[in-house]
PQR file with spaces between the fields and no chain letter, atoms N, CA, C, O and H, PARSE charges and radii, in Angstrom:
ATOM       1  N    MET     1     115.801  -54.501  -26.909 -0.4000 1.5000
ATOM       2  CA   MET     1     115.555  -53.185  -27.400 -0.0000 2.0000
ATOM       3  C    MET     1     114.494  -52.506  -26.554  0.5500 1.7000
ATOM       4  O    MET     1     113.437  -53.070  -26.273 -0.5500 1.4000
ATOM       5  N    SER     2     114.791  -51.329  -26.172 -0.4000 1.5000
ATOM       6  CA   SER     2     113.869  -50.584  -25.347 -0.0000 2.0000
ATOM       7  C    SER     2     113.416  -49.354  -26.124  0.5500 1.7000
ATOM       8  O    SER     2     114.202  -48.441  -26.377 -0.5500 1.4000
ATOM       9  H    SER     2     115.650  -50.871  -26.401  0.4000 1.0000
ATOM      10  N    GLY     3     112.160  -49.344  -26.493 -0.4000 1.5000
ATOM      11  CA   GLY     3     111.654  -48.217  -27.271 -0.0000 2.0000
ATOM      12  C    GLY     3     110.504  -47.524  -26.561  0.5500 1.7000
ATOM      13  O    GLY     3     110.113  -47.894  -25.454 -0.5500 1.4000
ATOM      14  H    GLY     3     111.522  -50.086  -26.287  0.4000 1.0000
ATOM      15  N    LYS     4     109.987  -46.533  -27.214 -0.4000 1.5000
ATOM      16  CA   LYS     4     108.899  -45.759  -26.632 -0.0000 2.0000
ATOM      17  C    LYS     4     107.659  -46.647  -26.501  0.5500 1.7000
ATOM      18  O    LYS     4     107.254  -47.302  -27.461 -0.5500 1.4000
ATOM      19  H    LYS     4     110.305  -46.232  -28.113  0.4000 1.0000
ATOM      20  N    GLY     5     107.072  -46.662  -25.331 -0.4000 1.5000
ATOM      21  CA   GLY     5     105.864  -47.442  -25.116 -0.0000 2.0000
ATOM      22  C    GLY     5     106.105  -48.843  -24.607  0.5500 1.7000
ATOM      23  O    GLY     5     105.149  -49.582  -24.373 -0.5500 1.4000
ATOM      24  H    GLY     5     107.401  -46.129  -24.551  0.4000 1.0000
ATOM      25  N    ASP     6     107.370  -49.237  -24.427 -0.4000 1.5000
ATOM      26  CA   ASP     6     107.655  -50.574  -23.918 -0.0000 2.0000
ATOM      27  C    ASP     6     107.304  -50.699  -22.446  0.5500 1.7000
ATOM      28  O    ASP     6     106.810  -51.739  -22.009 -0.5500 1.4000
ATOM      29  H    ASP     6     108.147  -48.637  -24.617  0.4000 1.0000
ATOM      30  N    LYS     7     107.550  -49.665  -21.691 -0.4000 1.5000
ATOM      31  CA   LYS     7     107.269  -49.720  -20.257 -0.0000 2.0000
ATOM      32  C    LYS     7     105.945  -49.028  -19.964  0.5500 1.7000
ATOM      33  O    LYS     7     105.561  -48.069  -20.634 -0.5500 1.4000
ATOM      34  H    LYS     7     107.951  -48.820  -22.045  0.4000 1.0000
ATOM      35  N    LYS     8     105.276  -49.524  -18.973 -0.4000 1.5000
ATOM      36  CA   LYS     8     104.014  -48.924  -18.551 -0.0000 2.0000
ATOM      37  C    LYS     8     104.298  -47.593  -17.880  0.5500 1.7000
ATOM      38  O    LYS     8     105.215  -47.482  -17.066 -0.5500 1.4000
ATOM      39  H    LYS     8     105.588  -50.303  -18.429  0.4000 1.0000
ATOM      40  N    ARG     9     103.518  -46.596  -18.222 -0.4000 1.5000
ATOM      41  CA   ARG     9     103.711  -45.282  -17.620 -0.0000 2.0000
ATOM      42  C    ARG     9     103.257  -45.313  -16.174  0.5500 1.7000
ATOM      43  O    ARG     9     102.305  -46.013  -15.829 -0.5500 1.4000
ATOM      44  H    ARG     9     102.773  -46.687  -18.883  0.4000 1.0000
ATOM      45  N    PRO    10     103.935  -44.558  -15.332 -0.5600 1.5000
ATOM      46  CA   PRO    10     103.497  -44.498  -13.943  0.2800 2.0000
ATOM      47  C    PRO    10     102.201  -43.685  -13.839  0.5500 1.7000
ATOM      48  O    PRO    10     102.004  -42.705  -14.558 -0.5500 1.4000
ATOM      49  N    GLY    11     101.344  -44.108  -12.947 -0.4000 1.5000
ATOM      50  CA   GLY    11     100.093  -43.388  -12.761 -0.0000 2.0000
ATOM      51  C    GLY    11      99.108  -44.230  -11.983  0.5500 1.7000
ATOM      52  O    GLY    11      99.369  -45.393  -11.673 -0.5500 1.4000
ATOM      53  H    GLY    11     101.503  -44.904  -12.363  0.4000 1.0000
ATOM      54  N    ASP    12      97.990  -43.640  -11.676 -0.4000 1.5000
ATOM      55  CA   ASP    12      96.952  -44.314  -10.905 -0.0000 2.0000
ATOM      56  C    ASP    12      96.076  -45.133  -11.856  0.5500 1.7000
ATOM      57  O    ASP    12      95.261  -44.571  -12.588 -0.5500 1.4000
ATOM      58  H    ASP    12      97.778  -42.695  -11.928  0.4000 1.0000
ATOM      59  N    THR    13      96.239  -46.453  -11.848 -0.4000 1.5000
ATOM      60  CA   THR    13      95.484  -47.294  -12.774 -0.0000 2.0000
ATOM      61  C    THR    13      94.002  -47.315  -12.437  0.5500 1.7000
ATOM      62  O    THR    13      93.172  -47.438  -13.338 -0.5500 1.4000
ATOM      63  H    THR    13      96.900  -46.910  -11.253  0.4000 1.0000
ATOM      64  N    GLU    14      93.653  -47.201  -11.171 -0.4000 1.5000
ATOM      65  CA   GLU    14      92.235  -47.201  -10.779 -0.0000 2.0000
ATOM      66  C    GLU    14      91.527  -45.970  -11.346  0.5500 1.7000
ATOM      67  O    GLU    14      90.415  -46.069  -11.865 -0.5500 1.4000
ATOM      68  H    GLU    14      94.328  -47.102  -10.439  0.4000 1.0000
ATOM      69  N    GLU    15      92.176  -44.819  -11.244 -0.4000 1.5000
ATOM      70  CA   GLU    15      91.612  -43.580  -11.785 -0.0000 2.0000
ATOM      71  C    GLU    15      91.512  -43.665  -13.308  0.5500 1.7000
ATOM      72  O    GLU    15      90.523  -43.231  -13.898 -0.5500 1.4000
ATOM      73  H    GLU    15      93.079  -44.739  -10.822  0.4000 1.0000
ATOM      74  N    PHE    16      92.540  -44.225  -13.934 -0.4000 1.5000
ATOM      75  CA   PHE    16      92.533  -44.382  -15.388 -0.0000 2.0000
ATOM      76  C    PHE    16      91.366  -45.258  -15.834  0.5500 1.7000
ATOM      77  O    PHE    16      90.646  -44.917  -16.773 -0.5500 1.4000
ATOM      78  H    PHE    16      93.344  -44.577  -13.455  0.4000 1.0000
ATOM      79  N    ASN    17      91.182  -46.401  -15.145 -0.4000 1.5000
ATOM      80  CA   ASN    17      90.102  -47.309  -15.515 -0.0000 2.0000
ATOM      81  C    ASN    17      88.731  -46.680  -15.317  0.5500 1.7000
ATOM      82  O    ASN    17      87.847  -46.861  -16.154 -0.5500 1.4000
ATOM      83  H    ASN    17      91.766  -46.678  -14.382  0.4000 1.0000
ATOM      84  N    SER    18      88.538  -45.946  -14.229 -0.4000 1.5000
ATOM      85  CA   SER    18      87.236  -45.322  -14.002 -0.0000 2.0000
ATOM      86  C    SER    18      86.979  -44.218  -15.032  0.5500 1.7000
ATOM      87  O    SER    18      85.854  -44.059  -15.507 -0.5500 1.4000
ATOM      88  H    SER    18      89.256  -45.798  -13.550  0.4000 1.0000
ATOM      89  N    SER    19      88.013  -43.466  -15.373 -0.4000 1.5000
ATOM      90  CA   SER    19      87.851  -42.426  -16.394 -0.0000 2.0000
ATOM      91  C    SER    19      87.560  -43.053  -17.748  0.5500 1.7000
ATOM      92  O    SER    19      86.721  -42.554  -18.498 -0.5500 1.4000
ATOM      93  H    SER    19      88.927  -43.596  -14.988  0.4000 1.0000
ATOM      94  N    TRP    20      88.243  -44.137  -18.063 -0.4000 1.5000
ATOM      95  CA   TRP    20      88.027  -44.816  -19.342 -0.0000 2.0000
ATOM      96  C    TRP    20      86.578  -45.301  -19.440  0.5500 1.7000
ATOM      97  O    TRP    20      85.928  -45.117  -20.470 -0.5500 1.4000
ATOM      98  H    TRP    20      88.924  -44.543  -17.454  0.4000 1.0000
ATOM      99  N    ASP    21      86.075  -45.920  -18.367 -0.4000 1.5000
ATOM     100  CA   ASP    21      84.694  -46.396  -18.369 -0.0000 2.0000
ATOM     101  C    ASP    21      83.708  -45.240  -18.463  0.5500 1.7000
ATOM     102  O    ASP    21      82.680  -45.351  -19.131 -0.5500 1.4000
ATOM     103  H    ASP    21      86.603  -46.068  -17.531  0.4000 1.0000
ATOM     104  N    ARG    22      84.016  -44.133  -17.796 -0.4000 1.5000
ATOM     105  CA   ARG    22      83.129  -42.976  -17.822 -0.0000 2.0000
ATOM     106  C    ARG    22      83.050  -42.390  -19.227  0.5500 1.7000
ATOM     107  O    ARG    22      81.976  -41.977  -19.664 -0.5500 1.4000
ATOM     108  H    ARG    22      84.851  -44.043  -17.254  0.4000 1.0000
ATOM     109  N    ILE    23      84.177  -42.351  -19.942 -0.4000 1.5000
ATOM     110  CA   ILE    23      84.211  -41.738  -21.262 -0.0000 2.0000
ATOM     111  C    ILE    23      83.748  -42.699  -22.356  0.5500 1.7000
ATOM     112  O    ILE    23      82.913  -42.345  -23.188 -0.5500 1.4000
ATOM     113  H    ILE    23      85.050  -42.687  -19.587  0.4000 1.0000
ATOM     114  N    PHE    24      84.292  -43.905  -22.349 -0.4000 1.5000
ATOM     115  CA   PHE    24      84.050  -44.831  -23.454 -0.0000 2.0000
ATOM     116  C    PHE    24      83.168  -46.011  -23.092  0.5500 1.7000
ATOM     117  O    PHE    24      82.813  -46.806  -23.962 -0.5500 1.4000
ATOM     118  H    PHE    24      84.970  -44.192  -21.674  0.4000 1.0000
ATOM     119  N    GLY    25      82.812  -46.135  -21.835 -0.4000 1.5000
ATOM     120  CA   GLY    25      82.052  -47.291  -21.397 -0.0000 2.0000
ATOM     121  C    GLY    25      80.614  -47.255  -21.874  0.5500 1.7000
ATOM     122  O    GLY    25      80.164  -46.288  -22.489 -0.5500 1.4000
ATOM     123  H    GLY    25      83.100  -45.489  -21.129  0.4000 1.0000
ATOM     124  N    LYS    26      79.915  -48.319  -21.580 -0.4000 1.5000
ATOM     125  CA   LYS    26      78.519  -48.432  -21.955 -0.0000 2.0000
ATOM     126  C    LYS    26      77.700  -47.391  -21.200  0.5500 1.7000
ATOM     127  O    LYS    26      77.875  -47.206  -19.996 -0.5500 1.4000
ATOM     128  H    LYS    26      80.281  -49.104  -21.081  0.4000 1.0000
ATOM     129  N    LYS    27      76.815  -46.721  -21.910 -0.4000 1.5000
ATOM     130  CA   LYS    27      75.997  -45.694  -21.292 -0.0000 2.0000
ATOM     131  C    LYS    27      74.931  -46.346  -20.420  0.5500 1.7000
ATOM     132  O    LYS    27      74.303  -47.329  -20.812 -0.5500 1.4000
ATOM     133  H    LYS    27      76.672  -46.871  -22.888  0.4000 1.0000
ATOM     134  N    LYS    28      74.742  -45.789  -19.243 -0.4000 1.5000
ATOM     135  CA   LYS    28      73.733  -46.304  -18.340 -0.0000 2.0000
ATOM     136  C    LYS    28      72.404  -45.641  -18.664  0.5500 1.7000
ATOM     137  O    LYS    28      72.304  -44.414  -18.686 -0.5500 1.4000
ATOM     138  H    LYS    28      75.252  -44.990  -18.924  0.4000 1.0000
ATOM     139  N    THR    29      71.397  -46.446  -18.912 -0.4000 1.5000
ATOM     140  CA   THR    29      70.072  -45.913  -19.201 -0.0000 2.0000
ATOM     141  C    THR    29      69.107  -46.371  -18.121  0.5500 1.7000
ATOM     142  O    THR    29      69.186  -47.493  -17.621 -0.5500 1.4000
ATOM     143  H    THR    29      71.478  -47.442  -18.894  0.4000 1.0000
ATOM     144  N    LYS    30      68.209  -45.485  -17.780 -0.4000 1.5000
ATOM     145  CA   LYS    30      67.197  -45.827  -16.790 -0.0000 2.0000
ATOM     146  C    LYS    30      66.019  -46.465  -17.505  0.5500 1.7000
ATOM     147  O    LYS    30      65.550  -45.955  -18.522 -0.5500 1.4000
ATOM     148  H    LYS    30      68.145  -44.573  -18.186  0.4000 1.0000
ATOM     149  N    LYS    31      65.549  -47.569  -16.979 -0.4000 1.5000
ATOM     150  CA   LYS    31      64.382  -48.202  -17.547 -0.0000 2.0000
ATOM     151  C    LYS    31      63.143  -47.541  -16.963  0.5500 1.7000
ATOM     152  O    LYS    31      63.043  -47.342  -15.752 -0.5500 1.4000
ATOM     153  H    LYS    31      65.931  -47.984  -16.153  0.4000 1.0000
ATOM     154  N    VAL    32      62.204  -47.206  -17.833 -0.4000 1.5000
ATOM     155  CA   VAL    32      60.981  -46.544  -17.424 -0.0000 2.0000
ATOM     156  C    VAL    32      59.859  -47.560  -17.445  0.5500 1.7000
ATOM     157  O    VAL    32      59.681  -48.280  -18.428 -0.5500 1.4000
ATOM     158  H    VAL    32      62.285  -47.368  -18.817  0.4000 1.0000
ATOM     159  N    ASN    33      59.107  -47.617  -16.368 -0.4000 1.5000
ATOM     160  CA   ASN    33      57.973  -48.518  -16.301 -0.0000 2.0000
ATOM     161  C    ASN    33      56.805  -47.872  -17.040  0.5500 1.7000
ATOM     162  O    ASN    33      56.283  -46.841  -16.616 -0.5500 1.4000
ATOM     163  H    ASN    33      59.251  -47.033  -15.570  0.4000 1.0000
ATOM     164  N    THR    34      56.401  -48.490  -18.149 -0.4000 1.5000
ATOM     165  CA   THR    34      55.314  -47.939  -18.958 -0.0000 2.0000
ATOM     166  C    THR    34      54.055  -48.785  -18.878  0.5500 1.7000
ATOM     167  O    THR    34      53.159  -48.636  -19.709 -0.5500 1.4000
ATOM     168  H    THR    34      56.825  -49.328  -18.494  0.4000 1.0000
ATOM     169  N    GLU    35      53.973  -49.662  -17.902 -0.4000 1.5000
ATOM     170  CA   GLU    35      52.807  -50.533  -17.802 -0.0000 2.0000
ATOM     171  C    GLU    35      51.535  -49.761  -17.489  0.5500 1.7000
ATOM     172  O    GLU    35      50.469  -50.086  -18.013 -0.5500 1.4000
ATOM     173  H    GLU    35      54.701  -49.783  -17.227  0.4000 1.0000
ATOM     174  N    ASP    36      51.633  -48.742  -16.643 -0.4000 1.5000
ATOM     175  CA   ASP    36      50.438  -48.014  -16.240 -0.0000 2.0000
ATOM     176  C    ASP    36      50.201  -46.753  -17.066  0.5500 1.7000
ATOM     177  O    ASP    36      49.278  -45.995  -16.771 -0.5500 1.4000
ATOM     178  H    ASP    36      52.498  -48.477  -16.217  0.4000 1.0000
ATOM     179  N    VAL    37      51.012  -46.515  -18.092 -0.4000 1.5000
ATOM     180  CA   VAL    37      50.847  -45.340  -18.935 -0.0000 2.0000
ATOM     181  C    VAL    37      49.888  -45.679  -20.066  0.5500 1.7000
ATOM     182  O    VAL    37      50.041  -46.695  -20.745 -0.5500 1.4000
ATOM     183  H    VAL    37      51.762  -47.131  -18.332  0.4000 1.0000
ATOM     184  N    GLU    38      48.909  -44.824  -20.256 -0.4000 1.5000
ATOM     185  CA   GLU    38      47.912  -45.045  -21.296 -0.0000 2.0000
ATOM     186  C    GLU    38      48.449  -44.530  -22.632  0.5500 1.7000
ATOM     187  O    GLU    38      48.943  -43.405  -22.698 -0.5500 1.4000
ATOM     188  H    GLU    38      48.785  -43.999  -19.705  0.4000 1.0000
ATOM     189  N    PRO    39      48.362  -45.328  -23.695 -0.5600 1.5000
ATOM     190  CA   PRO    39      48.837  -44.872  -24.998  0.2800 2.0000
ATOM     191  C    PRO    39      48.054  -43.646  -25.475  0.5500 1.7000
ATOM     192  O    PRO    39      46.891  -43.458  -25.117 -0.5500 1.4000
ATOM     193  N    PHE    40      48.712  -42.821  -26.288 -0.4000 1.5000
ATOM     194  CA   PHE    40      48.113  -41.572  -26.740 -0.0000 2.0000
ATOM     195  C    PHE    40      46.823  -41.800  -27.506  0.5500 1.7000
ATOM     196  O    PHE    40      45.838  -41.099  -27.275 -0.5500 1.4000
ATOM     197  H    PHE    40      49.656  -42.974  -26.579  0.4000 1.0000
ATOM     198  N    HIS    41      46.810  -42.776  -28.421 -0.4000 1.5000
ATOM     199  CA   HIS    41      45.621  -42.968  -29.253 -0.0000 2.0000
ATOM     200  C    HIS    41      44.414  -43.391  -28.430  0.5500 1.7000
ATOM     201  O    HIS    41      43.285  -43.038  -28.772 -0.5500 1.4000
ATOM     202  H    HIS    41      47.610  -43.346  -28.608  0.4000 1.0000
ATOM     203  N    ILE    42      44.627  -44.136  -27.356 -0.4000 1.5000
ATOM     204  CA   ILE    42      43.507  -44.542  -26.499 -0.0000 2.0000
ATOM     205  C    ILE    42      43.007  -43.338  -25.708  0.5500 1.7000
ATOM     206  O    ILE    42      41.800  -43.128  -25.592 -0.5500 1.4000
ATOM     207  H    ILE    42      45.544  -44.423  -27.079  0.4000 1.0000
ATOM     208  N    ARG    43      43.929  -42.548  -25.165 -0.4000 1.5000
ATOM     209  CA   ARG    43      43.538  -41.360  -24.416 -0.0000 2.0000
ATOM     210  C    ARG    43      42.803  -40.383  -25.330  0.5500 1.7000
ATOM     211  O    ARG    43      41.805  -39.788  -24.924 -0.5500 1.4000
ATOM     212  H    ARG    43      44.910  -42.718  -25.259  0.4000 1.0000
ATOM     213  N    ASN    44      43.288  -40.214  -26.557 -0.4000 1.5000
ATOM     214  CA   ASN    44      42.662  -39.316  -27.514 -0.0000 2.0000
ATOM     215  C    ASN    44      41.255  -39.804  -27.861  0.5500 1.7000
ATOM     216  O    ASN    44      40.323  -39.002  -27.925 -0.5500 1.4000
ATOM     217  H    ASN    44      44.099  -40.698  -26.886  0.4000 1.0000
ATOM     218  N    ALA    45      41.093  -41.097  -28.083 -0.4000 1.5000
ATOM     219  CA   ALA    45      39.774  -41.652  -28.403 -0.0000 2.0000
ATOM     220  C    ALA    45      38.819  -41.451  -27.234  0.5500 1.7000
ATOM     221  O    ALA    45      37.645  -41.142  -27.439 -0.5500 1.4000
ATOM     222  H    ALA    45      41.849  -41.748  -28.030  0.4000 1.0000
ATOM     223  N    ARG    46      39.309  -41.622  -26.015 -0.4000 1.5000
ATOM     224  CA   ARG    46      38.460  -41.432  -24.838 -0.0000 2.0000
ATOM     225  C    ARG    46      37.982  -39.979  -24.750  0.5500 1.7000
ATOM     226  O    ARG    46      36.824  -39.726  -24.420 -0.5500 1.4000
ATOM     227  H    ARG    46      40.262  -41.872  -25.849  0.4000 1.0000
ATOM     228  N    GLU    47      38.863  -39.036  -25.042 -0.4000 1.5000
ATOM     229  CA   GLU    47      38.482  -37.625  -25.025 -0.0000 2.0000
ATOM     230  C    GLU    47      37.455  -37.318  -26.113  0.5500 1.7000
ATOM     231  O    GLU    47      36.511  -36.562  -25.884 -0.5500 1.4000
ATOM     232  H    GLU    47      39.804  -39.241  -25.310  0.4000 1.0000
ATOM     233  N    LEU    48      37.640  -37.901  -27.290 -0.4000 1.5000
ATOM     234  CA   LEU    48      36.689  -37.681  -28.374 -0.0000 2.0000
ATOM     235  C    LEU    48      35.312  -38.228  -28.036  0.5500 1.7000
ATOM     236  O    LEU    48      34.299  -37.593  -28.329 -0.5500 1.4000
ATOM     237  H    LEU    48      38.407  -38.514  -27.476  0.4000 1.0000
ATOM     238  N    VAL    49      35.272  -39.397  -27.423 -0.4000 1.5000
ATOM     239  CA   VAL    49      33.986  -39.979  -27.020 -0.0000 2.0000
ATOM     240  C    VAL    49      33.330  -39.103  -25.958  0.5500 1.7000
ATOM     241  O    VAL    49      32.117  -38.895  -25.983 -0.5500 1.4000
ATOM     242  H    VAL    49      36.095  -39.913  -27.185  0.4000 1.0000
ATOM     243  N    LYS    50      34.123  -38.596  -25.035 -0.4000 1.5000
ATOM     244  CA   LYS    50      33.599  -37.719  -23.989 -0.0000 2.0000
ATOM     245  C    LYS    50      32.984  -36.451  -24.595  0.5500 1.7000
ATOM     246  O    LYS    50      31.896  -36.035  -24.197 -0.5500 1.4000
ATOM     247  H    LYS    50      35.108  -38.765  -25.015  0.4000 1.0000
ATOM     248  N    LYS    51      33.682  -35.841  -25.559 -0.4000 1.5000
ATOM     249  CA   LYS    51      33.158  -34.649  -26.227 -0.0000 2.0000
ATOM     250  C    LYS    51      31.890  -34.961  -27.003  0.5500 1.7000
ATOM     251  O    LYS    51      30.959  -34.156  -27.024 -0.5500 1.4000
ATOM     252  H    LYS    51      34.566  -36.179  -25.883  0.4000 1.0000
ATOM     253  N    GLN    52      31.847  -36.125  -27.640 -0.4000 1.5000
ATOM     254  CA   GLN    52      30.667  -36.533  -28.402 -0.0000 2.0000
ATOM     255  C    GLN    52      29.460  -36.681  -27.476  0.5500 1.7000
ATOM     256  O    GLN    52      28.364  -36.232  -27.810 -0.5500 1.4000
ATOM     257  H    GLN    52      32.604  -36.779  -27.623  0.4000 1.0000
ATOM     258  N    VAL    53      29.656  -37.303  -26.323 -0.4000 1.5000
ATOM     259  CA   VAL    53      28.573  -37.483  -25.362 -0.0000 2.0000
ATOM     260  C    VAL    53      28.092  -36.129  -24.847  0.5500 1.7000
ATOM     261  O    VAL    53      26.888  -35.901  -24.735 -0.5500 1.4000
ATOM     262  H    VAL    53      30.547  -37.668  -26.051  0.4000 1.0000
ATOM     263  N    GLU    54      29.026  -35.228  -24.533 -0.4000 1.5000
ATOM     264  CA   GLU    54      28.650  -33.890  -24.082 -0.0000 2.0000
ATOM     265  C    GLU    54      27.854  -33.158  -25.153  0.5500 1.7000
ATOM     266  O    GLU    54      26.859  -32.501  -24.846 -0.5500 1.4000
ATOM     267  H    GLU    54      30.005  -35.413  -24.624  0.4000 1.0000
ATOM     268  N    TRP    55      28.283  -33.266  -26.409 -0.4000 1.5000
ATOM     269  CA   TRP    55      27.580  -32.611  -27.505 -0.0000 2.0000
ATOM     270  C    TRP    55      26.167  -33.168  -27.660  0.5500 1.7000
ATOM     271  O    TRP    55      25.217  -32.410  -27.851 -0.5500 1.4000
ATOM     272  H    TRP    55      29.091  -33.799  -26.658  0.4000 1.0000
ATOM     273  N    GLU    56      26.025  -34.506  -27.577 -0.4000 1.5000
ATOM     274  CA   GLU    56      24.708  -35.128  -27.692 -0.0000 2.0000
ATOM     275  C    GLU    56      23.783  -34.703  -26.556  0.5500 1.7000
ATOM     276  O    GLU    56      22.591  -34.484  -26.775 -0.5500 1.4000
ATOM     277  H    GLU    56      26.797  -35.122  -27.421  0.4000 1.0000
ATOM     278  N    GLU    57      24.326  -34.586  -25.346 -0.4000 1.5000
ATOM     279  CA   GLU    57      23.515  -34.131  -24.214 -0.0000 2.0000
ATOM     280  C    GLU    57      23.082  -32.684  -24.420  0.5500 1.7000
ATOM     281  O    GLU    57      21.949  -32.330  -24.094 -0.5500 1.4000
ATOM     282  H    GLU    57      25.294  -34.764  -25.169  0.4000 1.0000
ATOM     283  N    ALA    58      23.953  -31.852  -24.948 -0.4000 1.5000
ATOM     284  CA   ALA    58      23.606  -30.461  -25.210 -0.0000 2.0000
ATOM     285  C    ALA    58      22.518  -30.374  -26.276  0.5500 1.7000
ATOM     286  O    ALA    58      21.607  -29.553  -26.167 -0.5500 1.4000
ATOM     287  H    ALA    58      24.874  -32.140  -25.213  0.4000 1.0000
ATOM     288  N    GLN    59      22.607  -31.209  -27.295 -0.4000 1.5000
ATOM     289  CA   GLN    59      21.593  -31.229  -28.343 -0.0000 2.0000
ATOM     290  C    GLN    59      20.243  -31.686  -27.787  0.5500 1.7000
ATOM     291  O    GLN    59      19.193  -31.154  -28.148 -0.5500 1.4000
ATOM     292  H    GLN    59      23.347  -31.876  -27.383  0.4000 1.0000
ATOM     293  N    LYS    60      20.295  -32.677  -26.906 -0.4000 1.5000
ATOM     294  CA   LYS    60      19.069  -33.192  -26.294 -0.0000 2.0000
ATOM     295  C    LYS    60      18.401  -32.114  -25.437  0.5500 1.7000
ATOM     296  O    LYS    60      17.177  -31.985  -25.450 -0.5500 1.4000
ATOM     297  H    LYS    60      21.147  -33.109  -26.613  0.4000 1.0000
ATOM     298  N    LYS    61      19.193  -31.344  -24.699 -0.4000 1.5000
ATOM     299  CA   LYS    61      18.660  -30.260  -23.872 -0.0000 2.0000
ATOM     300  C    LYS    61      18.031  -29.175  -24.746  0.5500 1.7000
ATOM     301  O    LYS    61      16.995  -28.614  -24.389 -0.5500 1.4000
ATOM     302  H    LYS    61      20.187  -31.449  -24.688  0.4000 1.0000
ATOM     303  N    LYS    62      18.643  -28.882  -25.873 -0.4000 1.5000
ATOM     304  CA   LYS    62      18.080  -27.880  -26.788 -0.0000 2.0000
ATOM     305  C    LYS    62      16.726  -28.324  -27.333  0.5500 1.7000
ATOM     306  O    LYS    62      15.791  -27.528  -27.428 -0.5500 1.4000
ATOM     307  H    LYS    62      19.484  -29.337  -26.163  0.4000 1.0000
ATOM     308  N    ARG    63      16.632  -29.614  -27.694 -0.4000 1.5000
ATOM     309  CA   ARG    63      15.375  -30.135  -28.246 -0.0000 2.0000
ATOM     310  C    ARG    63      14.279  -30.167  -27.191  0.5500 1.7000
ATOM     311  O    ARG    63      13.138  -29.790  -27.459 -0.5500 1.4000
ATOM     312  H    ARG    63      17.391  -30.260  -27.617  0.4000 1.0000
ATOM     313  N    ASP    64      14.636  -30.626  -25.971 -0.4000 1.5000
ATOM     314  CA   ASP    64      13.639  -30.767  -24.924 -0.0000 2.0000
ATOM     315  C    ASP    64      13.255  -29.424  -24.328  0.5500 1.7000
ATOM     316  O    ASP    64      12.182  -29.276  -23.744 -0.5500 1.4000
ATOM     317  H    ASP    64      15.563  -30.932  -25.753  0.4000 1.0000
ATOM     318  N    GLY    65      14.096  -28.495  -24.473 -0.4000 1.5000
ATOM     319  CA   GLY    65      13.714  -27.162  -24.129 -0.0000 2.0000
ATOM     320  C    GLY    65      14.051  -26.588  -22.871  0.5500 1.7000
ATOM     321  O    GLY    65      13.706  -25.437  -22.606 -0.5500 1.4000
ATOM     322  H    GLY    65      14.968  -28.615  -24.948  0.4000 1.0000
């Protein structure tokens, strides 16, 4: 019995496979190196300490005159 879908359709199998992988294949993700990136909370704490030191120096200058 020969029915619809029994025979392989003619076509470029290489193109079909590449299109299939492009559409349904695993998504390629770029890995980002985060070893040298400073976390936000550490950077924020460093800025706060810097502002505190600047404020204390300004207060000291006001007192000393």
